[in-house]
C-alpha positions in Angstrom: 0.0 0.0 0.0 1.4 3.4 -1.0 1.9 6.3 1.3 0.0 8.4 -1.1 -2.9 6.2 -0.7 -2.7 6.4 3.2 -2.3 10.2 2.9 -5.2 10.5 0.6 -7.4 8.5 2.9 -6.5 10.6 5.8 -7.3 13.9 3.8 -10.6 12.3 2.6 -11.5 11.5 6.2 -10.6 15.1 7.4 -12.5 16.8 4.5 -15.6 14.5 5.1 -15.6 15.2 8.8 -15.7 18.9 8.2 -19.0 18.8 6.3 -22.3 19.6 7.9 -23.7 16.2 7.3 -20.6 13.8 6.9 -21.3 10.3 5.3 -20.6 7.6 7.8 -19.7 5.1 5.0 -17.0 7.3 3.6 -15.7 8.2 7.1 -15.4 4.5 8.2 -13.9 3.5 4.8 -11.3 6.3 4.9 -10.4 5.9 8.5 -10.0 2.0 7.9 -7.7 2.4 4.9 -5.7 5.0 6.9 -5.2 2.8 9.9 -4.4 -0.3 7.9 -1.8 1.6 5.9 -0.5 3.1 9.2 -0.3 -0.6 10.6 1.6 -1.6 7.6 4.1 1.3 7.8 4.7 0.8 11.5 5.6 -2.9 11.0 8.4 -1.8 8.9 10.0 0.3 11.5 12.2 -1.5 14.1 11.4 -1.0 17.8 13.9 1.0 19.9 13.8 -1.8 22.5 14.4 -4.7 20.0 18.2 -5.0 20.8 17.9 -4.8 24.7 18.4 -7.8 26.8 15.9 -8.8 29.3 18.6 -9.9 31.8 19.4 -6.3 32.9 17.6 -5.2 36.1 
């Protein structure tokens, strides 16, 4: 999933939210695509604590 698709879904959700009568189907779809894209992006970034040993107290 492209970063552009994730950004577009976030922008669509924000624009739809600003309307007087937002369409809930569009809101749910845009937020769902945005959250899924962010999940895939965060899986690629390593954790800061990944290399630490648990034996340290």
